[in-house]
C-alpha positions in Angstrom: 0.0 0.0 0.0 1.4 3.4 -1.0 1.7 6.1 1.6 1.6 9.8 0.5 4.0 12.4 1.8 1.0 14.2 3.3 0.1 11.1 5.3 3.7 10.8 6.5 3.6 14.4 7.7 0.3 14.0 9.4 1.5 10.9 11.2 4.4 12.9 12.6 2.3 15.9 13.5 -0.8 14.1 14.9 0.3 10.7 16.1 3.9 11.5 17.2 3.1 15.1 18.2 6.1 16.6 16.4 5.9 20.3 15.5 9.1 20.3 13.4 10.6 17.5 11.4 13.0 16.9 8.5 12.6 15.2 5.1 14.5 12.2 6.7 11.8 12.0 9.4 9.0 12.1 6.8 10.7 9.3 4.7 11.1 7.2 7.9 7.4 7.7 8.8 6.4 6.7 5.3 8.5 3.5 5.5 7.1 2.8 9.0 3.5 3.2 7.8 4.1 1.0 4.7 5.5 -1.7 7.0 2.6 -1.6 9.5 0.0 -1.4 6.8 1.5 -4.2 4.7 -1.1 -6.8 5.7 -4.1 -4.5 5.6 -6.6 -5.2 2.8 -9.0 -2.3 2.3 -12.7 -3.3 1.8 -13.2 -0.8 -1.1 -11.4 1.7 -3.3 -12.2 4.5 -0.8 -12.5 3.8 2.9 -11.4 4.7 6.4 -9.9 2.3 9.0 -8.1 2.4 12.3 -4.4 2.8 12.2 -2.9 -0.4 13.5 -1.2 0.1 16.9 -2.7 3.6 17.3 -6.4 3.0 18.0 -7.2 6.7 18.4 -6.4 7.5 14.8 -8.0 6.7 11.4 -6.4 6.2 8.0 -8.1 7.7 5.0 -7.5 5.4 2.0 -8.3 6.1 -1.7 -7.5 4.1 -4.8 -4.4 2.3 -3.6 -2.9 5.1 -1.4 -3.1 6.3 2.1 -4.1 9.9 1.8 -4.0 11.2 5.4 -4.3 10.3 9.0 -6.9 11.9 11.3 -7.9 11.6 14.9 -10.7 9.2 15.5 -14.0 11.0 15.8 -13.2 13.6 13.2 -15.4 13.6 10.1 -13.7 13.5 6.7 -15.5 14.0 3.3 
């Protein structure tokens, strides 16, 4: 499953609570997300599901890519 740069940045900001980060941090976050999402099979082309290991956050998935990560309870169009 592909992970967008935006999703990597949101992971660092929202899940890891980092206010500043480098390109290296974003690349590491993307690799980490790809690793933990390797066995996830989305039910449809566009869906939301809980981020494995971080039950208070949801993954927004569309057409083969993780678009962003949001806190659970936040509505996303």
